[in-house]
Chimera marker file (.cmm) of the C-alpha trace (Angstrom):
<marker_set name="trace">
<marker id="1" x="-28.902" y="-90.541" z="-10.046" r="1" g="1" b="0" radius="0.5"/>
<marker id="2" x="-27.897" y="-93.631" z="-11.583" r="1" g="1" b="0" radius="0.5"/>
<marker id="3" x="-29.756" y="-95.360" z="-14.223" r="1" g="1" b="0" radius="0.5"/>
<marker id="4" x="-32.926" y="-97.692" z="-12.470" r="1" g="1" b="0" radius="0.5"/>
<marker id="5" x="-35.409" y="-99.948" z="-13.533" r="1" g="1" b="0" radius="0.5"/>
<marker id="6" x="-38.503" y="-98.031" z="-11.949" r="1" g="1" b="0" radius="0.5"/>
<marker id="7" x="-41.629" y="-99.560" z="-10.665" r="1" g="1" b="0" radius="0.5"/>
<marker id="8" x="-44.992" y="-98.299" z="-9.627" r="1" g="1" b="0" radius="0.5"/>
<marker id="9" x="-46.810" y="-99.824" z="-6.582" r="1" g="1" b="0" radius="0.5"/>
<marker id="10" x="-50.461" y="-100.090" z="-6.622" r="1" g="1" b="0" radius="0.5"/>
<marker id="11" x="-51.663" y="-101.328" z="-3.297" r="1" g="1" b="0" radius="0.5"/>
<marker id="12" x="-54.859" y="-102.876" z="-2.613" r="1" g="1" b="0" radius="0.5"/>
<marker id="13" x="-56.312" y="-104.944" z="-0.156" r="1" g="1" b="0" radius="0.5"/>
<marker id="14" x="-58.471" y="-104.116" z="2.968" r="1" g="1" b="0" radius="0.5"/>
<marker id="15" x="-57.441" y="-101.954" z="6.080" r="1" g="1" b="0" radius="0.5"/>
<marker id="16" x="-58.888" y="-105.083" z="8.346" r="1" g="1" b="0" radius="0.5"/>
<marker id="17" x="-56.069" y="-107.293" z="6.611" r="1" g="1" b="0" radius="0.5"/>
<marker id="18" x="-52.483" y="-107.125" z="6.341" r="1" g="1" b="0" radius="0.5"/>
<marker id="19" x="-52.249" y="-109.183" z="3.126" r="1" g="1" b="0" radius="0.5"/>
<marker id="20" x="-51.776" y="-106.977" z="0.168" r="1" g="1" b="0" radius="0.5"/>
<marker id="21" x="-51.662" y="-107.424" z="-3.787" r="1" g="1" b="0" radius="0.5"/>
<marker id="22" x="-49.134" y="-104.988" z="-5.459" r="1" g="1" b="0" radius="0.5"/>
<marker id="23" x="-49.773" y="-104.201" z="-8.706" r="1" g="1" b="0" radius="0.5"/>
<marker id="24" x="-46.555" y="-103.852" z="-10.489" r="1" g="1" b="0" radius="0.5"/>
<marker id="25" x="-46.147" y="-101.488" z="-13.433" r="1" g="1" b="0" radius="0.5"/>
<marker id="26" x="-42.107" y="-101.393" z="-14.936" r="1" g="1" b="0" radius="0.5"/>
<marker id="27" x="-40.709" y="-98.484" z="-16.552" r="1" g="1" b="0" radius="0.5"/>
<marker id="28" x="-40.478" y="-100.609" z="-19.720" r="1" g="1" b="0" radius="0.5"/>
<marker id="29" x="-44.453" y="-101.748" z="-19.869" r="1" g="1" b="0" radius="0.5"/>
<marker id="30" x="-44.468" y="-104.557" z="-17.998" r="1" g="1" b="0" radius="0.5"/>
<marker id="31" x="-47.046" y="-105.459" z="-15.432" r="1" g="1" b="0" radius="0.5"/>
<marker id="32" x="-47.033" y="-108.163" z="-12.806" r="1" g="1" b="0" radius="0.5"/>
<marker id="33" x="-48.776" y="-108.690" z="-9.381" r="1" g="1" b="0" radius="0.5"/>
<marker id="34" x="-47.364" y="-109.841" z="-6.224" r="1" g="1" b="0" radius="0.5"/>
<marker id="35" x="-49.200" y="-111.140" z="-3.000" r="1" g="1" b="0" radius="0.5"/>
<marker id="36" x="-47.209" y="-110.249" z="0.499" r="1" g="1" b="0" radius="0.5"/>
<marker id="37" x="-47.888" y="-109.542" z="3.732" r="1" g="1" b="0" radius="0.5"/>
<marker id="38" x="-47.828" y="-105.772" z="4.627" r="1" g="1" b="0" radius="0.5"/>
<marker id="39" x="-45.600" y="-106.471" z="7.306" r="1" g="1" b="0" radius="0.5"/>
<marker id="40" x="-42.687" y="-107.252" z="4.762" r="1" g="1" b="0" radius="0.5"/>
<marker id="41" x="-39.906" y="-104.464" z="4.238" r="1" g="1" b="0" radius="0.5"/>
<marker id="42" x="-39.480" y="-102.747" z="1.350" r="1" g="1" b="0" radius="0.5"/>
<marker id="43" x="-36.156" y="-104.293" z="0.744" r="1" g="1" b="0" radius="0.5"/>
<marker id="44" x="-38.303" y="-107.785" z="0.586" r="1" g="1" b="0" radius="0.5"/>
<marker id="45" x="-40.521" y="-106.959" z="-2.024" r="1" g="1" b="0" radius="0.5"/>
<marker id="46" x="-37.634" y="-104.854" z="-3.832" r="1" g="1" b="0" radius="0.5"/>
<marker id="47" x="-35.628" y="-108.605" z="-3.806" r="1" g="1" b="0" radius="0.5"/>
<marker id="48" x="-39.238" y="-109.797" z="-4.866" r="1" g="1" b="0" radius="0.5"/>
<marker id="49" x="-39.481" y="-107.654" z="-7.662" r="1" g="1" b="0" radius="0.5"/>
<marker id="50" x="-35.766" y="-107.928" z="-8.618" r="1" g="1" b="0" radius="0.5"/>
<marker id="51" x="-36.281" y="-111.720" z="-9.259" r="1" g="1" b="0" radius="0.5"/>
<marker id="52" x="-38.974" y="-111.640" z="-11.075" r="1" g="1" b="0" radius="0.5"/>
<marker id="53" x="-37.657" y="-108.732" z="-13.704" r="1" g="1" b="0" radius="0.5"/>
<marker id="54" x="-34.016" y="-110.577" z="-13.309" r="1" g="1" b="0" radius="0.5"/>
<marker id="55" x="-32.308" y="-107.216" z="-12.540" r="1" g="1" b="0" radius="0.5"/>
<marker id="56" x="-29.988" y="-106.602" z="-9.754" r="1" g="1" b="0" radius="0.5"/>
<marker id="57" x="-32.248" y="-105.273" z="-6.514" r="1" g="1" b="0" radius="0.5"/>
<marker id="58" x="-29.665" y="-102.393" z="-6.241" r="1" g="1" b="0" radius="0.5"/>
<marker id="59" x="-31.248" y="-100.783" z="-9.573" r="1" g="1" b="0" radius="0.5"/>
<marker id="60" x="-35.025" y="-101.513" z="-8.677" r="1" g="1" b="0" radius="0.5"/>
<marker id="61" x="-36.140" y="-97.948" z="-7.915" r="1" g="1" b="0" radius="0.5"/>
<marker id="62" x="-40.061" y="-98.428" z="-5.932" r="1" g="1" b="0" radius="0.5"/>
<marker id="63" x="-42.379" y="-95.598" z="-6.036" r="1" g="1" b="0" radius="0.5"/>
<marker id="64" x="-46.365" y="-95.623" z="-4.771" r="1" g="1" b="0" radius="0.5"/>
<marker id="65" x="-47.938" y="-92.585" z="-5.886" r="1" g="1" b="0" radius="0.5"/>
<marker id="66" x="-45.091" y="-90.949" z="-7.113" r="1" g="1" b="0" radius="0.5"/>
<marker id="67" x="-42.996" y="-91.272" z="-3.855" r="1" g="1" b="0" radius="0.5"/>
<marker id="68" x="-39.643" y="-93.693" z="-3.646" r="1" g="1" b="0" radius="0.5"/>
<marker id="69" x="-40.344" y="-96.094" z="-1.128" r="1" g="1" b="0" radius="0.5"/>
<marker id="70" x="-37.928" y="-95.886" z="1.624" r="1" g="1" b="0" radius="0.5"/>
<marker id="71" x="-36.867" y="-98.439" z="4.334" r="1" g="1" b="0" radius="0.5"/>
<marker id="72" x="-39.431" y="-99.754" z="6.869" r="1" g="1" b="0" radius="0.5"/>
<marker id="73" x="-42.372" y="-102.213" z="6.149" r="1" g="1" b="0" radius="0.5"/>
<marker id="74" x="-44.648" y="-102.014" z="3.328" r="1" g="1" b="0" radius="0.5"/>
<marker id="75" x="-47.566" y="-100.488" z="6.233" r="1" g="1" b="0" radius="0.5"/>
<marker id="76" x="-45.294" y="-98.045" z="7.300" r="1" g="1" b="0" radius="0.5"/>
<marker id="77" x="-44.897" y="-96.904" z="3.692" r="1" g="1" b="0" radius="0.5"/>
<marker id="78" x="-48.462" y="-96.461" z="3.302" r="1" g="1" b="0" radius="0.5"/>
<marker id="79" x="-49.549" y="-99.164" z="1.290" r="1" g="1" b="0" radius="0.5"/>
<link id1="1" id2="2" r="1" g="1" b="0" radius="0.2"/>
<link id1="2" id2="3" r="1" g="1" b="0" radius="0.2"/>
<link id1="3" id2="4" r="1" g="1" b="0" radius="0.2"/>
<link id1="4" id2="5" r="1" g="1" b="0" radius="0.2"/>
<link id1="5" id2="6" r="1" g="1" b="0" radius="0.2"/>
<link id1="6" id2="7" r="1" g="1" b="0" radius="0.2"/>
<link id1="7" id2="8" r="1" g="1" b="0" radius="0.2"/>
<link id1="8" id2="9" r="1" g="1" b="0" radius="0.2"/>
<link id1="9" id2="10" r="1" g="1" b="0" radius="0.2"/>
<link id1="10" id2="11" r="1" g="1" b="0" radius="0.2"/>
<link id1="11" id2="12" r="1" g="1" b="0" radius="0.2"/>
<link id1="12" id2="13" r="1" g="1" b="0" radius="0.2"/>
<link id1="13" id2="14" r="1" g="1" b="0" radius="0.2"/>
<link id1="14" id2="15" r="1" g="1" b="0" radius="0.2"/>
<link id1="15" id2="16" r="1" g="1" b="0" radius="0.2"/>
<link id1="16" id2="17" r="1" g="1" b="0" radius="0.2"/>
<link id1="17" id2="18" r="1" g="1" b="0" radius="0.2"/>
<link id1="18" id2="19" r="1" g="1" b="0" radius="0.2"/>
<link id1="19" id2="20" r="1" g="1" b="0" radius="0.2"/>
<link id1="20" id2="21" r="1" g="1" b="0" radius="0.2"/>
<link id1="21" id2="22" r="1" g="1" b="0" radius="0.2"/>
<link id1="22" id2="23" r="1" g="1" b="0" radius="0.2"/>
<link id1="23" id2="24" r="1" g="1" b="0" radius="0.2"/>
<link id1="24" id2="25" r="1" g="1" b="0" radius="0.2"/>
<link id1="25" id2="26" r="1" g="1" b="0" radius="0.2"/>
<link id1="26" id2="27" r="1" g="1" b="0" radius="0.2"/>
<link id1="27" id2="28" r="1" g="1" b="0" radius="0.2"/>
<link id1="28" id2="29" r="1" g="1" b="0" radius="0.2"/>
<link id1="29" id2="30" r="1" g="1" b="0" radius="0.2"/>
<link id1="30" id2="31" r="1" g="1" b="0" radius="0.2"/>
<link id1="31" id2="32" r="1" g="1" b="0" radius="0.2"/>
<link id1="32" id2="33" r="1" g="1" b="0" radius="0.2"/>
<link id1="33" id2="34" r="1" g="1" b="0" radius="0.2"/>
<link id1="34" id2="35" r="1" g="1" b="0" radius="0.2"/>
<link id1="35" id2="36" r="1" g="1" b="0" radius="0.2"/>
<link id1="36" id2="37" r="1" g="1" b="0" radius="0.2"/>
<link id1="37" id2="38" r="1" g="1" b="0" radius="0.2"/>
<link id1="38" id2="39" r="1" g="1" b="0" radius="0.2"/>
<link id1="39" id2="40" r="1" g="1" b="0" radius="0.2"/>
<link id1="40" id2="41" r="1" g="1" b="0" radius="0.2"/>
<link id1="41" id2="42" r="1" g="1" b="0" radius="0.2"/>
<link id1="42" id2="43" r="1" g="1" b="0" radius="0.2"/>
<link id1="43" id2="44" r="1" g="1" b="0" radius="0.2"/>
<link id1="44" id2="45" r="1" g="1" b="0" radius="0.2"/>
<link id1="45" id2="46" r="1" g="1" b="0" radius="0.2"/>
<link id1="46" id2="47" r="1" g="1" b="0" radius="0.2"/>
<link id1="47" id2="48" r="1" g="1" b="0" radius="0.2"/>
<link id1="48" id2="49" r="1" g="1" b="0" radius="0.2"/>
<link id1="49" id2="50" r="1" g="1" b="0" radius="0.2"/>
<link id1="50" id2="51" r="1" g="1" b="0" radius="0.2"/>
<link id1="51" id2="52" r="1" g="1" b="0" radius="0.2"/>
<link id1="52" id2="53" r="1" g="1" b="0" radius="0.2"/>
<link id1="53" id2="54" r="1" g="1" b="0" radius="0.2"/>
<link id1="54" id2="55" r="1" g="1" b="0" radius="0.2"/>
<link id1="55" id2="56" r="1" g="1" b="0" radius="0.2"/>
<link id1="56" id2="57" r="1" g="1" b="0" radius="0.2"/>
<link id1="57" id2="58" r="1" g="1" b="0" radius="0.2"/>
<link id1="58" id2="59" r="1" g="1" b="0" radius="0.2"/>
<link id1="59" id2="60" r="1" g="1" b="0" radius="0.2"/>
<link id1="60" id2="61" r="1" g="1" b="0" radius="0.2"/>
<link id1="61" id2="62" r="1" g="1" b="0" radius="0.2"/>
<link id1="62" id2="63" r="1" g="1" b="0" radius="0.2"/>
<link id1="63" id2="64" r="1" g="1" b="0" radius="0.2"/>
<link id1="64" id2="65" r="1" g="1" b="0" radius="0.2"/>
<link id1="65" id2="66" r="1" g="1" b="0" radius="0.2"/>
<link id1="66" id2="67" r="1" g="1" b="0" radius="0.2"/>
<link id1="67" id2="68" r="1" g="1" b="0" radius="0.2"/>
<link id1="68" id2="69" r="1" g="1" b="0" radius="0.2"/>
<link id1="69" id2="70" r="1" g="1" b="0" radius="0.2"/>
<link id1="70" id2="71" r="1" g="1" b="0" radius="0.2"/>
<link id1="71" id2="72" r="1" g="1" b="0" radius="0.2"/>
<link id1="72" id2="73" r="1" g="1" b="0" radius="0.2"/>
<link id1="73" id2="74" r="1" g="1" b="0" radius="0.2"/>
<link id1="74" id2="75" r="1" g="1" b="0" radius="0.2"/>
<link id1="75" id2="76" r="1" g="1" b="0" radius="0.2"/>
<link id1="76" id2="77" r="1" g="1" b="0" radius="0.2"/>
<link id1="77" id2="78" r="1" g="1" b="0" radius="0.2"/>
<link id1="78" id2="79" r="1" g="1" b="0" radius="0.2"/>
</marker_set>
């Protein structure tokens, strides 16, 4: 696998709400939060993380519960 900036994504939100806050932990020790709708795509989240970290989105690897987030919405990926 190519070198990538990995991040752990932790979601918290009520099951009745599609608005969620994701706590992002980077492999370099940084932490920040992003709030967005669960209907947003993983691709959109990658763009937001990429902009925040000033790293190409192609180098971003998002993980949730030790599983890489794939295409689709955040809800479809269990967030």
